[in-house]
N, C-alpha and C positions, 0 to 999 in steps of 0.2 A: 414552545419552539422545539422542533425535532432536530436533534444534534446528530442523528445517524450519519455514518459515513458510507460511501459506496466504493467498492473495489472491483475492478474488472481485470481479470488475469487473462491475457492473450497468450495462447500457447504457440509454440513453433509450428505446429501442424495446422494452424488456422482456426482452431476452435477457441472458445473462451468460456469462462465461468464468471458469474457476477455474484457478489455477496454484499450484504449490508451489515453494519455492525455499529454499536454505540461508540462514542468517544472513549478511547482507551486510557489516555493520559490527559488530565486537565491542568490548566493554569501554570504550566512550567515549560517554558521554551527549551531550557537545557535538558529536561527529561525527554521531551519529544525528540530533540536532536540525538540524544544518546540512544533512544529506542530505535530510531531510523538507522543509525550507524550499525547497531547490532544486527538488525534484520538484514541489511545489505551485505554485511560481512559473513553472514551465515551461508551455508550451502543449500538451504531450503527455506521455504515459506511455510509456516505452520498455522493452521486455522482450526479453531474449535467451532463446530456448527451443529446445533440441535442434537447434542449428545454424541456426535461423531468427530473424529479427528481427521483432518485433511492435511497431508504433507505433500508439498509441491516442490520438487527439486528445481533450483534456479536454471539448470541446464535445459529444462522444458519450457521456460518462459521467454517469450519474445519481448513483451512489455507489460507494464502495469499502469492502470489508471486509477487514481484515488480522487474522489470528489466529496466534499470540497478539499482543496489542497490543505495540507497541514499548516498550522500557524508558523512552524519553524521548518526551514529547508536546509539541506546539507550545504556546506560551504561551496561556493562556486556555482550553485544552481542558477539557471537563467530564469528570471522573474518576468511576469507580465507578457509572456510570449503569446502569439496567436498561431494556431495551426492553420495553414493555408491550403494544404492538399492532403 
């Protein structure tokens, strides 16, 4: 079974970049929640890809899409929503 995740970064200027990556943290809801908290509190998103480092300032990001959704979501996240437009 392929456990790879897909991340689409939508930039403020209308462009986007898509990356795939293996599961980073397994079997610990608390660890997933802590990692998500640290990422969101940082001023940038850092990705290592094929021997290069990609640093994306949050100020450049309109939105992120992660597929499939992580097993643990931040407190207050709306679950089971449907995008209609």
